[in-house]
TORFIKE-894368 format. One record per atom (N, C-alpha, C, O): residue in one letter; z, x, y. Coordinates in steps of 0.05 Angstrom, whole numbers, plus 5000, padded with zeros to 4 digits. Example, Ala and Ser with C-alpha at 12.3 -4.5 7.8 and 13.67 -1.06 7.14 Angstrom:
// residues 2
A515652644886A515652464910A515652644934A516952854934S514252574955S514352734979S515752585001S516152685023
This chain:
// residues 255
X485852034626X484251784631X481551874641X481352034659X479351744629X476851844636X475851704663X476951514672X473551824675X472651674699X472051374696X472451214715X470951304675X470651034668X473150884665X473350654675X475150994652X477950894652X478950814678X479850594684X478751024695X479851004721X478450784736X479750614748X475950764735X474050554750X475050284739X475650104755X475050264714X476049994703X478749914713X479249694721X480450104712X483350054719X483349964747X484749764752X482050064766X482349984794X480949724797X481849544811X478849694784X477349434785X479249194776X479348974788X480449254754X482149044742X484348974763X484748734770X485649174773X487649134791X486849014819X488348864832X484749084826X483448984848X482948664849X483548514867X481848604825X481048314820X483648174817X483747944827X485648274805X488348154804X489948084831X491247874835X489748284848X490848264872X489448094892X490547954909X486748104888X485147914903X485447644897X485447484916X485647564873X485947284865X488847184874X489146964885X490747344869X493447294879X493647224910X494947034919X492047404926X492147374956X490647134963X491446994982X488547054948X486546814953X488446574950X488646404967X489846574927X491546344923X493746304941X494446074948X494946514950X496946524971X496146404996X497446235007X493646525006X492746425031X491746135032X491846005052X490646055008X489845785008X492145575007X492045365020X494445664991X496745484990X498045495021X499245295030X497845715033X499145735060X497545565079X498745425095X495245575078X493345415097X493845105087X494244945105X493845035067X494144765058X496844645066X496944405070X498944805067X501544725075X502344785103X504744765110X500544855118X501244965144X502244755163X503744815181X501244485158X502544275177X505444225169X506844105186X506444305147X508944255141X510744485145X513144455145X509744725149X511144965150X512445015179X514845055183X510444995200X511445025228X512945315232X515245325241X511545535226X512745805232X513445845258X512245735277X515846015261X516746095287X514846295297X513346405282X515046355324X513246555337X513646855321X511646995315X516346925314X516647155300X515147165272X513847365265X515546975260X514146945233X511246945237X509947055219X509846845258X507146855262X506147145264X504147235253X507847295280X507047575281X507247745257X505747935253X509247675240X509647785215X507447735195X506747905179X506347455199X504147365183X501747525189X500247605171X501147595217X499147725226X499048015216X496948115209X501348125216X501548405206X500748405178X499048565169X501948215163X501148195132X498348155126X497248265107X497247985142X494347915138X492748165145X491048255130X493348285168X491748555174X492048745154X490048895149X494448775141X494448985121X492948895097X491449045085X493348655090X491848565066X488848595067X487548695048X487848515089X484848515094X483848805096X481848865083X485048965110X484449245114X484749395087X482849525078X486849375075X487249505049X485349435029X484249615015X484749175026X482749085005X480249165011X478649244994X479549145036X476649225044X476449525039X474349615029X478449695045X478149975042X478050035013X476550215005X479549894995X479549954968X476749884956X475750034939X475549674963X472949604954X470849824965X469149894950X471049914990X469250094999X469550344981X467550454972X471950444976X472550704961X471250664934X469850834923X471950444924X471050404895X468050424894X466850544876X466650304915X463450314915X462650614920X460850724907X463950734940X463251034949X463551234926X461851404922X465851214912X466951414895X466851344866X468151474850X465251134856X465351034832X464351254811X464951224787X462851474820X462251674801X463451944807X462652154797X465651924825X467052154834X469052224813X470352044804X469552474804X471652564785X474452594798X476452654785X474552554825X477052604841X479252404833X479052164835X481252544823X483752404815X485252324843X486352104845X485352484862X486752404888X485452144899X486851964909X482852124898X481751894909X482351644890X482451414900X482751684865X483451444850X486151354855X486651114852X488051534862X490851464870X490851324899X492351144906X488851454915X488651344943X487751024941X488650854956X485850964922X485050684917X487250524909X487450294918X489050634893X491450464880X493250434905X494250214908X493750614921X495150574945X494350334962X495950174970X491650334967X490650084984X491049824968X491949624979X490249834943X490749584925X493549494927X494049254930X495449654924X498249554924X499149494950X500849324953X498149604970X498749544998X497949265006X499149145025X496249164993X494948874998X497248654987X497048414992X499148774972X501448584963X503148464986X504748274982X502748585011X504148495032X503548185038X504948055053X501248075025X500747815029X502847605019X502947365026X504547735002X506847584992X509047515013X511047385008X508347625038X510147535062X509547255070X511247115080X507147165065X506446895072X507946675057X508546455065X508446785032X509946585012X512746555024X513946345022X513746785035X516346755047X516946495065X518946355063X514846465083X514846255104X514545995091X515845805099X512745985069X512345735054X514845635041X515545405045X516045785025X517945715004X520445645023X522045485014X521045755048X523445715063X523645425072X525845335078X521445275073X521145005080X520944805055X520144575058X521644905033X521144725009X523444724990X525344864996X523644584969X525844604949X525644844930X527244894912X523444984937X523045274920X524145514934X523545734927X526045454956X526945674972X528345884957X528846094969X529145834930X530546014914X528746224904X529646424892X525946174909X523946394900X523646584920X522146764916X525146554944X524846744965X525547024954X523647184956X527747104945X528447344932X526247514916X525647744919X525047314897X522847404883X520447514896X519247714888X519547344919X517347444934X518347704951X516647874956X520447734958X521547994970X520848204954X519548394961X521748174930X521348394907X518448444903X517848674896X516648264905X514048324903X512848514926X511248704922X513948454950X513248624973X514348904972X513149094980X516648914962X518249164955X516649314934X516049544938X515949194913X514249304891X511749444905X511249684902X510249264920X507849384934X508249624950X506649804952X510549604962X510949824981X511750074967X510750284974X513650054945X514450294930X512050384915X511450624917X510550234901X508050284885X506150464901X505250684892X505650364926X503850484946X504850754951X503350944950X507550774958X508451044963X508151254941X507351484946X508751164918X508551344893X505851404889X505351624880X503851234895X501051284889X500151494908X498651674901X500951474933X500051654954X501351944948X500052144954X503851934936X505152184927X503652324907X503152564908X502652134886X501052284865X498252364874X497152544862X497152234894X494652304906X495052614915X493552794908X497152664933X497552894944X498353124923X497553354925X499753054904X500653204880X498253324867X498053574864X496453144858X493853214845X492153374862X490853554852X492053314889X490153484910X491353754912X489753934917X494053824909X495054084913X495454234887X495854474888X495354084863X495754214836X493254094819X493553904803X490954214823X488554104811X488554104778X487153954765X490254284767X489754314740X491954104722X492154104697X493253954739X495153734726X493453544712X491553444725X494053474688X492653254675X494553024668X496853014676X493352824651X494652604643X495652434667X497952364671X493352374683X493952204705X494351914699X495451754714X493351844675X494051574667X497051534661X498351344669X498051724648X501051734644X502551744670X504551604673X501551894689X503051884718X502851614730X504751524743X500451464724X500251234736X502251034724X503650884738X502351034699X504150844684X506950904691X508450714696X507751144693X510651214697X511151114727X513350994732X509351154746X509751054772X510250754775X511950654790X508650624760X508850304757X511450214746X512750024755X512350364726X514950294713X517250364732X519150214733X517150564747X519150664765X519350454791X521450384800X516950384800X516750184822X517949914812X519649794825X517049834790X517949554779X521249594774X522649404780X522149814765X524849814758X526249824785X528349704788X525449954804X526849974830X526749674846X528649564856X524349574846X524249304858X525549094847X526248904861X526149104821X527848884808X530948974804X532648794803X531449204803X534049294801X535749314824X538149244822X534649414846X535949464870X537149204881X535749004880X539649194891X540648944907X539148884931X538249074943X538748654938X537548584965X539248384977X540348204963X539648395005X541248245022X539847965028X538347935047X540547765013X539147495017X540447325040X539547105045X542347445052X543647285076X541947275100X541947085116X540347495103X538847515127X536147655122X536047875112X534147525127X531347625123X530547755149X530947635170X529347995147X528548145172X526148045183X524647895171X525648145211X523348035222X520548065208X518647925213X520448265189X518148325179X517748165152X515848225138X519547965145X519847765126X520347915097X519447805076X521648135096X522648265074X525648305075X526648405095X527048235055X530048285056X530748555052X529248695038X532848655064X533748915065X534348975035X535448805021X533649235025X534349264995X535349544993X534549725008X537349574972X538449824967X541049894981X541749785001X542450064970X545050184983X544350385003X542050465005X546450485018X545950715036X546150975019X548151005005X544351155020X541951135035X540150925024X540150885000X538650805039X537250555030X534650615017X533650835018X533350415004X530550434992X528750525012X526950665005X529050455037X527150495057X527250785063X525150905067X529650895063X529751195066X528351355045X527051565050X528651265020X527551394997X524451384999X523151584995X523351155005X520551105010X519551305030X517551425025X520951345054X519951515074X520051805067X518351955076X521851885049X521952155039X519452195022X518052395025X518751995004X516452024985X513952035002X512252194996X513651885023X511251905039X510952165055X508852275060X513252255063X513252515078X512252765057X510852945064X513252725033X512852925013X509552915007X508253115004X508652665007X505652614999X503852765021X501852895014X504552725046X503252855069X503453145067X501453295073X505653245060X506253535058X504453655033X503253865034X504353495013X502653594990X499653624998X498253814990X498753435014X495953435024X495753695045X493653835044X497553745062X497853995079X497654225062X495954395066X499354255041X499454485023X496854525010X495954755008X495454335000X492954354988X490754455009X488954605002X490954355033X489254475053X489554755060X487554905064X492054835060X492955125065X492055305041X491155535045X492155215018X491555384997X488555424994X487755654987X486855224999X483855264996X482755365024X480555485025X484355325046X483455435072X480755295081X478955425091X480555035077X478054885085X478654665103X480354505098X477154665125X477154465147X477454155134X479053985141X475754135115X475653865103X478353755093X479153525097X479553965079X482153885066X484353845089X486253695085X484053985111X485853955132X485353685146X487253545153X482953595148X482353345160X483353145142X484652955152X483053165115X484352965097X487052925100X488052695101X488553155102X491553155105X491952975131X493452785129X490653035154X491052905177X490452605172X491952435182X488352535158X487852235155X490052105137X490651875140X491352265118X493452135103X495652085121X497051885117X496152255142X498452195158X498051965176X499951825183X495551935184X494951685202X495151425182X496151215190X494251455157X494651225141X497251135135X497750895133X499451355132X501851295127X503151185153X504550985152X502651295177X503751155201X502750875206X504250705216X500050815198X499150555202X500450365181X501250145188X500650445159X501750275136X504650205140X505649975135X506150425150X508850335154X509350185178X511250035179X507750215199X508250065223X507549765217X509049585224X505249725203X504849445195X506849325178X507249085180X508149485160X510049375142X512749285157X513949085150X513349455176X516249405187X516049265213X517749095218X513849335232X514149215257X512548955263X510448915251X513348815280X511948535285X511148495314X510248275322X511548715329X510748695357X507548685359X506248845345X506348515375X503348495374X501848785379X500048865365X502848915399X501949165405X502149385381X500149525375X504349395369X504849575345X503049495323X501949675310X502449225316X500849125298X498049215301X496649285282X497349205326X494549295334X494449575328X492549675315X496349725338X496350045336X496350095304X494650245294X498249965289X498250055259X495649975247X494750125229X494349775254X491449715242X489549905250X487749975235X489749995274X487750195283X488250475269X486350615261X490750555266X491250805253X490650785223X489850985211X491150525209X490350515182X487250535176X486450645156X485650405194X482750405193X481950685197X480550805181X482850795219X482151065227X482351265204X480451385194X484751285195X485551455172X483551435150X482151625144X483551205138X482051125116X479051215121X477751305102X477951195145X475151255151X474951555151X472951675142X477051695162X476551965161X476952105136X476052335131X478751965117X478852075092X476552005072X476052155053X475251775077X472951735062X470651935069X469152025051X470351995097X468252155103X468452425093X466652545082X470952535097X471552815087X471252855054X470253055044X472252635042X471952675012X469352575001X468752614978X467852455017X465152375009X463452645013X461752684996X463752815033X462553055036X462853225014X460953355005X465653235002X466053404978X464853294955X463953444937X464853064953X463352914929X460452974927X459353044906X459152954954X456053054954X455553324946X453653384931X457653514960X457253814955X457653864925X456054004913X459653754912X460453794886X458153684867X458453704842
């Protein structure tokens, strides 16, 4: 995939996710008087909105900063943030639970799961390409990741008897899907650390630390609903994204 192809791909995906998020927020606001969310649901909604706003903002900033960059890891990082914005589907869980469309609740859960899995795989791919610079066919890698994430999100069983506090049903057998995602994210961070150790550059090490902050922030916002942890997760996500952008933009200018 050429640089132009990568730019067009992330632009198309960003527009699609933005429109979906906009429709969800408008519908949620329009039906707010009939929904009457519980306090715990409001906290989950706040976390989902924080994730969506931060992720989409970072994706747009990255697309603007690196639109001429040949960096494949940055391309996959942009995909990570775009798919993280699918957390907005949690708002739909609150809406459908009070309507005759409540049978769509598992579908919305699978959208959240798809965004979570796809984001983890995108981050893993970013780390892989950062540590193995000669790898090619990143378009194929992206397509395979999307197919795997779609298959997992639709094939794994979900427990529809009880929705968790973060407005996502528990999915998968033991070991659960959550455990698999955690392993993928840890491997993604390790790949960035490996790349830093190979080139022995401070910038790469800072990028690896930034990715670790991004992972911590993203996972905290996805799973936790406590106000303090939502604020902490948002701060970690913003800080990690800012550090990663600064360090990689320096490499882009030098290159």
